[in-house]
C-alpha positions as a LaTeX table, in Angstrom:
\begin{tabular}{lrrr}
\hline
Residue & $x$ (\AA) & $y$ (\AA) & $z$ (\AA) \\
\hline
Met1 & $-11.32$ & $-12.22$ & $-0.23$ \\
Ala2 & $-13.57$ & $-11.58$ & $-2.82$ \\
Glu3 & $-17.00$ & $-12.28$ & $-1.56$ \\
Thr4 & $-19.68$ & $-9.40$ & $-0.84$ \\
Ile5 & $-21.84$ & $-10.62$ & 1.83 \\
Thr6 & $-25.63$ & $-11.00$ & 0.74 \\
Ser7 & $-28.55$ & $-12.81$ & 2.24 \\
Arg8 & $-31.20$ & $-15.21$ & 1.81 \\
Thr9 & $-34.85$ & $-14.60$ & 0.58 \\
Thr10 & $-36.91$ & $-17.66$ & 0.30 \\
Val11 & $-39.85$ & $-18.23$ & $-2.02$ \\
Ser12 & $-40.66$ & $-21.48$ & $-2.21$ \\
Gly13 & $-37.41$ & $-22.66$ & $-1.08$ \\
Ala14 & $-35.52$ & $-20.44$ & $-3.69$ \\
Tyr15 & $-32.68$ & $-18.08$ & $-3.00$ \\
Thr16 & $-31.63$ & $-14.83$ & $-4.28$ \\
Asp17 & $-28.59$ & $-12.49$ & $-3.28$ \\
Ser18 & $-30.53$ & $-9.94$ & $-1.23$ \\
Lys19 & $-28.80$ & $-9.85$ & 2.26 \\
Pro20 & $-27.67$ & $-6.43$ & 3.38 \\
His21 & $-24.00$ & $-5.71$ & 2.71 \\
Tyr22 & $-21.54$ & $-5.46$ & 5.39 \\
Glu23 & $-20.55$ & $-2.11$ & 4.09 \\
Leu24 & $-17.69$ & $-1.18$ & 6.24 \\
Leu25 & $-16.23$ & $-4.77$ & 5.72 \\
Asp26 & $-16.19$ & $-4.26$ & 2.01 \\
Gly27 & $-14.44$ & $-0.98$ & 2.43 \\
Leu28 & $-11.77$ & $-2.64$ & 4.62 \\
Arg29 & $-11.14$ & $-5.20$ & 2.03 \\
Gly30 & $-10.42$ & $-2.45$ & $-0.49$ \\
Val31 & $-8.14$ & $-0.70$ & 1.88 \\
Ala32 & $-6.13$ & $-3.80$ & 2.42 \\
Ala33 & $-5.70$ & $-4.28$ & $-1.26$ \\
Leu34 & $-4.52$ & $-0.86$ & $-1.70$ \\
Leu35 & $-2.08$ & $-1.56$ & 1.17 \\
Val36 & $-0.95$ & $-4.59$ & $-0.63$ \\
Ile37 & $-0.05$ & $-2.72$ & $-3.74$ \\
Trp38 & 1.85 & $-0.15$ & $-1.52$ \\
Tyr39 & 3.73 & $-3.00$ & 0.14 \\
His40 & 4.52 & $-4.48$ & $-3.39$ \\
Val41 & 6.11 & $-1.13$ & $-4.41$ \\
His42 & 8.46 & $-1.29$ & $-1.43$ \\
Glu43 & 9.17 & $-4.78$ & $-2.36$ \\
Gly44 & 10.32 & $-3.98$ & $-5.64$ \\
Phe45 & 12.90 & $-1.55$ & $-4.09$ \\
Ala46 & 14.18 & $-4.23$ & $-1.77$ \\
Phe47 & 14.06 & $-6.93$ & $-4.87$ \\
Ala48 & 16.10 & $-4.55$ & $-7.22$ \\
Gly49 & 18.55 & $-3.42$ & $-4.41$ \\
Gly50 & 19.20 & $-6.85$ & $-3.09$ \\
Thr51 & 18.23 & $-6.22$ & 0.39 \\
Pro52 & 16.41 & $-8.68$ & 2.40 \\
Val53 & 14.54 & $-6.20$ & 4.44 \\
Ile54 & 11.64 & $-4.00$ & 3.36 \\
Thr55 & 12.10 & $-0.58$ & 4.74 \\
Tyr56 & 8.48 & 0.81 & 4.77 \\
Ile57 & 5.22 & $-0.84$ & 5.13 \\
Asn58 & 7.20 & $-4.22$ & 6.06 \\
His59 & 4.16 & $-6.23$ & 7.13 \\
Gly60 & 1.91 & $-5.61$ & 4.13 \\
Tyr61 & 2.01 & $-9.20$ & 3.31 \\
Leu62 & $-0.27$ & $-9.90$ & 6.53 \\
Ala63 & $-3.26$ & $-8.39$ & 4.54 \\
Val64 & $-3.64$ & $-11.74$ & 2.90 \\
Asp65 & $-4.06$ & $-13.21$ & 6.68 \\
Phe66 & $-6.77$ & $-10.37$ & 7.04 \\
Phe67 & $-8.40$ & $-11.22$ & 3.69 \\
Phe68 & $-8.84$ & $-14.99$ & 5.02 \\
Ile69 & $-10.46$ & $-13.85$ & 8.40 \\
Leu70 & $-12.67$ & $-11.77$ & 6.16 \\
Ser71 & $-13.49$ & $-14.53$ & 3.74 \\
Gly72 & $-14.29$ & $-16.99$ & 6.39 \\
Phe73 & $-16.77$ & $-14.49$ & 8.14 \\
Val74 & $-18.34$ & $-13.80$ & 4.81 \\
Ile75 & $-18.77$ & $-17.50$ & 3.81 \\
Gly76 & $-19.88$ & $-18.29$ & 7.19 \\
Tyr77 & $-22.53$ & $-15.57$ & 7.38 \\
Ala78 & $-23.91$ & $-16.08$ & 3.85 \\
Tyr79 & $-24.03$ & $-19.90$ & 3.59 \\
Asp80 & $-24.27$ & $-21.51$ & 7.02 \\
Asp81 & $-28.10$ & $-21.16$ & 6.97 \\
Arg82 & $-28.48$ & $-22.24$ & 3.41 \\
Trp83 & $-27.49$ & $-26.08$ & 3.65 \\
His84 & $-30.43$ & $-27.17$ & 5.35 \\
Arg85 & $-32.78$ & $-25.12$ & 2.98 \\
Gly86 & $-31.66$ & $-26.98$ & $-0.44$ \\
Leu87 & $-28.24$ & $-25.83$ & $-1.01$ \\
Ser88 & $-25.77$ & $-28.67$ & $-2.50$ \\
Thr89 & $-22.26$ & $-28.86$ & $-2.08$ \\
Gly90 & $-22.25$ & $-28.73$ & $-5.93$ \\
Asn91 & $-24.06$ & $-25.69$ & $-6.09$ \\
Phe92 & $-21.99$ & $-24.02$ & $-3.61$ \\
Phe93 & $-18.87$ & $-24.90$ & $-5.50$ \\
Lys94 & $-20.58$ & $-23.63$ & $-8.65$ \\
Arg95 & $-21.50$ & $-20.24$ & $-6.96$ \\
Arg96 & $-17.86$ & $-19.95$ & $-5.77$ \\
Leu97 & $-16.33$ & $-20.57$ & $-9.05$ \\
Ile98 & $-18.53$ & $-18.00$ & $-10.60$ \\
Arg99 & $-17.67$ & $-15.32$ & $-8.07$ \\
Leu100 & $-13.89$ & $-15.90$ & $-8.23$ \\
His101 & $-12.68$ & $-17.73$ & $-11.19$ \\
Pro102 & $-13.26$ & $-15.05$ & $-13.89$ \\
Met103 & $-11.17$ & $-12.60$ & $-12.54$ \\
Val104 & $-8.52$ & $-15.38$ & $-11.62$ \\
Ile105 & $-8.45$ & $-16.08$ & $-15.51$ \\
Met106 & $-8.20$ & $-12.48$ & $-16.33$ \\
Gly107 & $-5.18$ & $-11.90$ & $-13.84$ \\
Thr108 & $-3.67$ & $-14.85$ & $-15.54$ \\
Ile109 & $-4.18$ & $-13.28$ & $-19.12$ \\
Ile110 & $-2.71$ & $-9.84$ & $-17.77$ \\
Gly111 & 0.36 & $-11.78$ & $-16.43$ \\
Leu112 & 1.00 & $-13.47$ & $-19.73$ \\
Ile113 & 0.87 & $-9.95$ & $-21.48$ \\
Cys114 & 3.13 & $-8.51$ & $-18.95$ \\
Phe115 & 5.50 & $-11.33$ & $-19.38$ \\
Leu116 & 5.78 & $-11.13$ & $-22.93$ \\
Ile117 & 6.19 & $-7.32$ & $-22.55$ \\
Gln118 & 9.27 & $-8.07$ & $-20.31$ \\
Gly119 & 10.86 & $-10.21$ & $-23.11$ \\
Ala120 & 9.53 & $-13.73$ & $-21.74$ \\
Gln121 & 12.56 & $-14.54$ & $-19.72$ \\
Gln122 & 13.62 & $-15.61$ & $-16.19$ \\
Trp123 & 14.92 & $-12.97$ & $-13.69$ \\
Asp124 & 18.57 & $-14.50$ & $-14.48$ \\
Gly125 & 17.93 & $-13.66$ & $-18.05$ \\
Thr126 & 17.37 & $-17.32$ & $-19.35$ \\
Pro127 & 14.53 & $-17.22$ & $-21.96$ \\
Ala128 & 11.36 & $-19.20$ & $-21.05$ \\
Thr129 & 10.24 & $-21.87$ & $-23.76$ \\
Val130 & 7.05 & $-21.51$ & $-25.45$ \\
Gly131 & 5.87 & $-24.62$ & $-24.12$ \\
Gly132 & 6.75 & $-23.74$ & $-20.63$ \\
Ile133 & 4.87 & $-20.38$ & $-21.05$ \\
Met134 & 1.69 & $-22.29$ & $-22.46$ \\
Thr135 & 1.86 & $-24.85$ & $-19.82$ \\
Ala136 & 2.32 & $-21.88$ & $-17.24$ \\
Leu137 & $-0.84$ & $-20.12$ & $-18.94$ \\
Leu138 & $-3.10$ & $-23.40$ & $-18.79$ \\
Cys139 & $-1.99$ & $-24.59$ & $-15.24$ \\
Ala140 & $-2.67$ & $-21.06$ & $-13.71$ \\
Met141 & $-6.12$ & $-21.15$ & $-15.13$ \\
Leu142 & $-6.69$ & $-24.52$ & $-13.92$ \\
Phe143 & $-5.06$ & $-23.56$ & $-10.58$ \\
Ile144 & $-2.20$ & $-26.19$ & $-10.80$ \\
Pro145 & 0.49 & $-24.53$ & $-9.09$ \\
Ala146 & 4.22 & $-24.87$ & $-10.29$ \\
Met147 & 6.87 & $-26.62$ & $-8.59$ \\
Pro148 & 10.35 & $-24.55$ & $-8.21$ \\
Gly149 & 12.55 & $-25.48$ & $-11.08$ \\
Gly150 & 9.80 & $-27.10$ & $-13.11$ \\
Ile151 & 9.16 & $-26.38$ & $-16.63$ \\
Tyr152 & 6.29 & $-23.87$ & $-16.55$ \\
Glu153 & 7.97 & $-22.05$ & $-13.20$ \\
Val154 & 8.77 & $-19.64$ & $-15.99$ \\
Arg155 & 10.16 & $-16.65$ & $-13.80$ \\
Gly156 & 12.84 & $-18.93$ & $-11.97$ \\
Asn157 & 12.15 & $-17.37$ & $-8.51$ \\
Gly158 & 10.02 & $-20.31$ & $-7.20$ \\
Glu159 & 6.35 & $-18.71$ & $-7.33$ \\
Ala160 & 3.69 & $-21.24$ & $-7.46$ \\
Phe161 & 1.82 & $-19.02$ & $-10.17$ \\
Pro162 & 4.84 & $-17.26$ & $-11.93$ \\
Leu163 & 2.56 & $-15.46$ & $-14.20$ \\
Asn164 & 0.62 & $-14.00$ & $-11.33$ \\
Gly165 & 2.03 & $-14.42$ & $-7.87$ \\
Pro166 & $-0.85$ & $-13.47$ & $-5.50$ \\
Ala167 & $-2.82$ & $-16.27$ & $-7.35$ \\
Trp168 & $-1.26$ & $-18.45$ & $-4.63$ \\
Ser169 & $-3.67$ & $-16.84$ & $-1.85$ \\
Leu170 & $-6.94$ & $-17.81$ & $-4.06$ \\
Phe171 & $-5.43$ & $-21.16$ & $-4.47$ \\
Phe172 & $-5.53$ & $-21.46$ & $-0.63$ \\
Glu173 & $-8.89$ & $-19.82$ & $-0.34$ \\
Tyr174 & $-10.32$ & $-22.49$ & $-2.77$ \\
Ile175 & $-8.86$ & $-24.88$ & $-0.46$ \\
Gly176 & $-10.62$ & $-23.23$ & 2.38 \\
Asn177 & $-14.10$ & $-23.33$ & 0.55 \\
Ile178 & $-13.55$ & $-26.97$ & $-0.03$ \\
Val179 & $-12.60$ & $-27.68$ & 3.68 \\
Tyr180 & $-15.97$ & $-25.41$ & 4.62 \\
Ala181 & $-18.34$ & $-27.27$ & 2.18 \\
Leu182 & $-17.11$ & $-30.70$ & 3.23 \\
Val183 & $-16.02$ & $-30.42$ & 6.74 \\
Leu184 & $-16.34$ & $-27.07$ & 8.74 \\
Arg185 & $-20.32$ & $-26.26$ & 7.98 \\
Arg186 & $-21.08$ & $-29.41$ & 9.47 \\
Leu187 & $-19.40$ & $-28.81$ & 12.79 \\
Ser188 & $-21.12$ & $-27.46$ & 15.83 \\
Thr189 & $-19.92$ & $-23.84$ & 17.08 \\
Pro190 & $-18.40$ & $-25.27$ & 20.22 \\
Val191 & $-16.13$ & $-27.67$ & 17.83 \\
Val192 & $-15.32$ & $-24.94$ & 15.59 \\
Ala193 & $-14.28$ & $-22.79$ & 18.43 \\
Ala194 & $-11.96$ & $-25.51$ & 19.63 \\
Leu195 & $-10.45$ & $-26.13$ & 16.07 \\
Ala196 & $-9.86$ & $-22.17$ & 15.80 \\
Val197 & $-8.11$ & $-22.40$ & 19.12 \\
Val198 & $-5.94$ & $-25.51$ & 18.13 \\
Leu199 & $-5.01$ & $-23.83$ & 14.72 \\
Gly200 & $-4.33$ & $-20.48$ & 16.56 \\
Ile201 & $-1.85$ & $-22.37$ & 18.72 \\
Gly202 & $-0.13$ & $-23.81$ & 15.65 \\
Ile203 & 0.36 & $-20.64$ & 13.58 \\
Thr204 & 1.49 & $-18.73$ & 16.88 \\
Ala205 & 3.95 & $-21.64$ & 17.32 \\
Phe206 & 5.04 & $-21.62$ & 13.72 \\
Thr207 & 5.48 & $-17.69$ & 13.96 \\
Leu208 & 7.16 & $-17.66$ & 17.39 \\
Phe209 & 9.67 & $-20.18$ & 16.72 \\
Asn210 & 10.60 & $-19.11$ & 12.95 \\
Leu211 & 9.82 & $-22.46$ & 11.63 \\
Ser212 & 9.62 & $-20.76$ & 8.12 \\
Gly213 & 13.17 & $-19.72$ & 8.36 \\
Gly214 & 12.64 & $-16.56$ & 7.07 \\
Asp215 & 11.62 & $-14.88$ & 10.54 \\
Met216 & 8.36 & $-13.95$ & 9.04 \\
Leu217 & 4.95 & $-15.26$ & 7.99 \\
Gly218 & 5.49 & $-14.85$ & 4.21 \\
Val219 & 4.91 & $-18.49$ & 3.33 \\
Gly220 & 2.29 & $-19.99$ & 0.91 \\
Trp221 & 3.49 & $-18.34$ & $-2.23$ \\
Thr222 & 6.04 & $-21.32$ & $-3.24$ \\
Met223 & 5.33 & $-24.92$ & $-3.25$ \\
Gly224 & 8.87 & $-25.37$ & $-2.36$ \\
Glu225 & 9.95 & $-25.83$ & 1.38 \\
Tyr226 & 6.59 & $-27.34$ & 2.40 \\
Gly227 & 4.82 & $-24.41$ & 0.88 \\
Leu228 & 1.59 & $-26.37$ & 0.66 \\
Leu229 & 1.59 & $-27.25$ & 4.20 \\
Thr230 & 2.80 & $-23.87$ & 5.61 \\
Gly231 & 0.39 & $-22.01$ & 3.40 \\
Gly232 & $-2.45$ & $-24.30$ & 4.43 \\
Leu233 & $-1.79$ & $-23.63$ & 7.92 \\
Arg234 & $-1.53$ & $-19.93$ & 7.41 \\
Met235 & $-5.08$ & $-20.04$ & 5.56 \\
Leu236 & $-6.70$ & $-22.36$ & 7.97 \\
Phe237 & $-6.57$ & $-20.67$ & 11.20 \\
Pro238 & $-7.82$ & $-17.18$ & 10.03 \\
Phe239 & $-10.44$ & $-18.48$ & 7.84 \\
Thr240 & $-11.61$ & $-20.94$ & 10.72 \\
Ala241 & $-11.75$ & $-17.81$ & 12.96 \\
Gly242 & $-14.02$ & $-15.87$ & 10.34 \\
Ile243 & $-16.40$ & $-18.60$ & 10.33 \\
Leu244 & $-16.40$ & $-18.77$ & 14.34 \\
Ile245 & $-16.95$ & $-14.98$ & 14.35 \\
Ser246 & $-19.78$ & $-15.06$ & 11.84 \\
Arg247 & $-21.57$ & $-17.70$ & 14.16 \\
Ile248 & $-20.88$ & $-15.67$ & 17.56 \\
Phe249 & $-21.16$ & $-12.23$ & 16.24 \\
Asn250 & $-22.73$ & $-9.72$ & 18.39 \\
Pro251 & $-22.43$ & $-6.07$ & 17.33 \\
Val252 & $-21.01$ & $-3.46$ & 19.71 \\
Arg253 & $-21.81$ & 0.12 & 19.30 \\
Val254 & $-18.96$ & 1.99 & 17.70 \\
Arg255 & $-18.70$ & 5.27 & 15.62 \\
Gly256 & $-16.06$ & 5.77 & 12.87 \\
Ala257 & $-15.52$ & 2.35 & 12.90 \\
Phe258 & $-14.30$ & 2.30 & 9.06 \\
Trp259 & $-11.76$ & 4.94 & 9.64 \\
Ile260 & $-10.56$ & 3.37 & 13.03 \\
Cys261 & $-10.14$ & 0.07 & 11.11 \\
Ala262 & $-8.55$ & 1.45 & 8.05 \\
Ser263 & $-6.02$ & 3.38 & 10.25 \\
Ala264 & $-5.22$ & 0.31 & 12.25 \\
Leu265 & $-4.46$ & $-1.87$ & 9.14 \\
Leu266 & $-1.90$ & 1.08 & 8.08 \\
Leu267 & $-0.39$ & 1.41 & 11.16 \\
Leu268 & $-0.11$ & $-2.52$ & 12.02 \\
Phe269 & 1.41 & $-2.97$ & 8.10 \\
Ser270 & 3.91 & 0.12 & 8.77 \\
Val271 & 5.43 & $-1.53$ & 11.97 \\
Pro272 & 9.14 & $-1.98$ & 10.86 \\
Tyr273 & 10.63 & $-5.62$ & 10.74 \\
Ile274 & 11.33 & $-6.41$ & 14.53 \\
Pro275 & 14.90 & $-8.27$ & 14.81 \\
Ser276 & 15.31 & $-11.24$ & 17.37 \\
Gln277 & 17.94 & $-11.94$ & 19.54 \\
Gly278 & 17.11 & $-15.19$ & 21.23 \\
Ala279 & 15.09 & $-18.36$ & 20.50 \\
Ile280 & 11.73 & $-16.53$ & 19.95 \\
Ser281 & 11.11 & $-14.47$ & 17.14 \\
Leu282 & 10.08 & $-11.08$ & 18.34 \\
Asn283 & 8.88 & $-10.37$ & 14.63 \\
Gly284 & 6.63 & $-13.46$ & 14.84 \\
Val285 & 5.12 & $-12.39$ & 18.36 \\
Phe286 & 4.06 & $-9.24$ & 16.61 \\
Glu287 & 2.75 & $-11.15$ & 13.65 \\
Ser288 & 0.82 & $-13.66$ & 15.97 \\
Val289 & $-0.70$ & $-10.94$ & 18.07 \\
Cys290 & $-1.80$ & $-9.15$ & 14.71 \\
Ile291 & $-3.53$ & $-12.38$ & 13.19 \\
Val292 & $-4.87$ & $-14.09$ & 16.56 \\
Leu293 & $-6.10$ & $-11.03$ & 18.32 \\
Ile294 & $-5.95$ & $-7.91$ & 16.20 \\
Phe295 & $-7.56$ & $-8.86$ & 13.07 \\
Pro296 & $-10.58$ & $-10.80$ & 14.37 \\
Ala297 & $-11.08$ & $-7.77$ & 16.74 \\
Leu298 & $-10.78$ & $-5.56$ & 13.29 \\
Val299 & $-13.37$ & $-7.75$ & 11.67 \\
Trp300 & $-15.73$ & $-7.97$ & 14.51 \\
Leu301 & $-15.45$ & $-3.79$ & 14.99 \\
Gly302 & $-15.97$ & $-3.64$ & 10.98 \\
Ala303 & $-19.26$ & $-5.88$ & 11.05 \\
Ser304 & $-20.36$ & $-3.79$ & 13.96 \\
Gly305 & $-20.27$ & $-0.60$ & 12.58 \\
Ala306 & $-22.65$ & 1.17 & 10.18 \\
Thr307 & $-22.57$ & 4.55 & 8.28 \\
Thr308 & $-25.12$ & 6.75 & 6.95 \\
His309 & $-22.38$ & 9.42 & 5.93 \\
Arg310 & $-22.66$ & 9.41 & 2.26 \\
Phe311 & $-18.88$ & 10.01 & 1.74 \\
Thr312 & $-18.00$ & 6.86 & 3.81 \\
Ser313 & $-20.38$ & 5.09 & 2.27 \\
Gly314 & $-19.41$ & 5.78 & $-1.35$ \\
Ile315 & $-15.79$ & 5.21 & $-0.41$ \\
Cys316 & $-16.80$ & 1.77 & 1.15 \\
Lys317 & $-18.69$ & 0.69 & $-1.90$ \\
Phe318 & $-16.00$ & 1.92 & $-4.32$ \\
Leu319 & $-13.09$ & 0.08 & $-2.51$ \\
Gly320 & $-15.27$ & $-3.12$ & $-1.95$ \\
Asp321 & $-16.13$ & $-3.39$ & $-5.70$ \\
Leu322 & $-12.42$ & $-2.68$ & $-6.65$ \\
Ser323 & $-10.78$ & $-4.91$ & $-4.06$ \\
Phe324 & $-10.52$ & $-8.15$ & $-5.79$ \\
Pro325 & $-10.13$ & $-7.06$ & $-9.47$ \\
Leu326 & $-7.29$ & $-4.78$ & $-8.07$ \\
Tyr327 & $-5.59$ & $-7.40$ & $-5.69$ \\
Ile328 & $-5.63$ & $-10.22$ & $-8.58$ \\
Thr329 & $-4.62$ & $-8.07$ & $-11.40$ \\
His330 & $-1.96$ & $-5.62$ & $-10.13$ \\
Tyr331 & 1.00 & $-7.83$ & $-9.78$ \\
Pro332 & 1.98 & $-8.41$ & $-13.44$ \\
Val333 & 2.49 & $-4.70$ & $-13.65$ \\
Met334 & 4.69 & $-4.89$ & $-10.66$ \\
Tyr335 & 6.86 & $-7.39$ & $-12.63$ \\
Ile336 & 7.43 & $-4.85$ & $-15.10$ \\
Phe337 & 8.03 & $-2.10$ & $-12.32$ \\
Tyr338 & 10.64 & $-4.45$ & $-10.65$ \\
Asp339 & 12.38 & $-5.00$ & $-13.94$ \\
Trp340 & 12.50 & $-1.28$ & $-14.66$ \\
Leu341 & 14.09 & $-0.74$ & $-11.04$ \\
Ile342 & 16.76 & $-3.38$ & $-11.69$ \\
His343 & 17.58 & $-2.03$ & $-15.16$ \\
Thr344 & 17.72 & 1.56 & $-14.14$ \\
Gly345 & 19.67 & 0.79 & $-10.78$ \\
Lys346 & 16.95 & 3.04 & $-8.86$ \\
His347 & 15.78 & 1.60 & $-5.53$ \\
Thr348 & 14.06 & 4.33 & $-3.60$ \\
Leu349 & 10.93 & 6.26 & $-3.42$ \\
Asp350 & 12.66 & 9.47 & $-3.77$ \\
Glu351 & 14.06 & 8.46 & $-7.08$ \\
Thr352 & 11.15 & 6.96 & $-8.63$ \\
Trp353 & 7.84 & 8.57 & $-7.28$ \\
Pro354 & 6.63 & 9.70 & $-10.49$ \\
Ala355 & 6.68 & 5.91 & $-11.95$ \\
Val356 & 5.40 & 4.70 & $-8.62$ \\
Ile357 & 2.17 & 7.21 & $-8.91$ \\
Gly358 & 1.85 & 5.91 & $-12.45$ \\
Val359 & 1.97 & 2.19 & $-11.50$ \\
Val360 & $-0.51$ & 2.79 & $-8.74$ \\
Ala361 & $-2.64$ & 4.69 & $-10.95$ \\
Leu362 & $-2.47$ & 2.21 & $-14.12$ \\
Asn363 & $-3.47$ & $-0.76$ & $-11.54$ \\
Ile364 & $-6.34$ & 1.14 & $-10.17$ \\
Val365 & $-7.55$ & 1.85 & $-13.91$ \\
Val366 & $-6.76$ & $-1.69$ & $-15.39$ \\
Ala367 & $-8.91$ & $-3.06$ & $-12.32$ \\
Phe368 & $-11.70$ & $-0.93$ & $-12.76$ \\
Ala369 & $-11.79$ & $-1.59$ & $-16.36$ \\
Cys370 & $-11.66$ & $-5.33$ & $-15.65$ \\
Leu371 & $-14.67$ & $-5.15$ & $-12.98$ \\
Lys372 & $-16.99$ & $-2.82$ & $-15.38$ \\
Leu373 & $-16.27$ & $-4.34$ & $-18.74$ \\
Tyr374 & $-15.20$ & $-8.20$ & $-17.90$ \\
Asp375 & $-16.20$ & $-9.30$ & $-14.25$ \\
Val376 & $-19.54$ & $-8.02$ & $-13.62$ \\
Pro377 & $-21.03$ & $-9.06$ & $-17.05$ \\
Val378 & $-19.29$ & $-12.60$ & $-17.31$ \\
Arg379 & $-20.50$ & $-13.34$ & $-13.54$ \\
Arg380 & $-24.09$ & $-12.20$ & $-14.35$ \\
Trp381 & $-24.16$ & $-14.27$ & $-17.65$ \\
Leu382 & $-22.67$ & $-17.20$ & $-15.66$ \\
Ser383 & $-25.34$ & $-16.87$ & $-12.79$ \\
Leu384 & $-28.06$ & $-16.92$ & $-15.17$ \\
His385 & $-27.04$ & $-19.90$ & $-17.52$ \\
Leu386 & $-24.92$ & $-22.12$ & $-14.62$ \\
Asn387 & $-26.31$ & $-21.30$ & $-11.22$ \\
Pro388 & $-29.60$ & $-23.02$ & $-10.69$ \\
Ile389 & $-30.21$ & $-21.41$ & $-7.60$ \\
Thr390 & $-30.28$ & $-17.70$ & $-9.25$ \\
Arg391 & $-32.55$ & $-19.41$ & $-11.63$ \\
Gln392 & $-35.25$ & $-20.43$ & $-9.42$ \\
\hline
\end{tabular}
């Protein structure tokens, strides 16, 4: 979800990051990140109140699937034409690590600080051990997921990355990057299309027949209950579909694409849970339509759009820059917010709206500070010293 689209400039076979941005896609990534925060606010109300269904923006977790499609599109567009011009697999991985991992580490550190502020204990009140906390910190930085009940699954609710839950999606994005570099980039467009169809059928069957057991696609965040396989399936279809779109993309004329797509995301994520009355999951039908049909169309539409309006352009740039830091740093603060909800017994927006405004504002400020004071300078330094492509 973190890549900004750049293009290739060759001078004696060297590359520089100079490809024009798909500005509207950057903005949509930021919109989706903000909607994830809003979803997690309402997830907190459900968690603290002990209710299984989130009452508002119930499908906000589908933002992750939208991120995966965006990532596939960007990776295919930015790198497909580089392999035969000197880009090696090792350099590709190095570039991706430079782009993503500094903020992964920062999100983990923020997660540790927030966990200590909470009292360093599991949700049931059991104190976490120092060894478990330090192991959780090290494993999160190395992207080694925790197994439920393991010594470093320190929160006790099964998260693969208990210090910063949303890191699970970056774990699968790393897997997607590996699959791309080793397999997908070598495949012809018809083969990629066939693979996308097969994976699309697989994700549709998974949701329609409720194979997750939760009547929803919210899988991958835990390594329990076949989490590695189900999370992998959840990533592979949209990521592959994004790569396919990047190869066959032909823009269509559209005005107001950013606002159309942003409104569509808000409406889709706000659809309430759809209860089922038979063997087919109606909630799964909705999720399948979103992931297989609507999200690819929104990426296509967003990539087609262009704006010369200064306000829209500024919004897209700000949201695009902020999107990854916001996504990867916001949840540790949410843990504290959830703990506060539990201890105060408040479970609604009406009761907590001042705190909610504070939590959202704090997350935006923290993300912006991380972007400007840490992420940009660290990536610049790493690119200068560790990335041979940018040094050429």
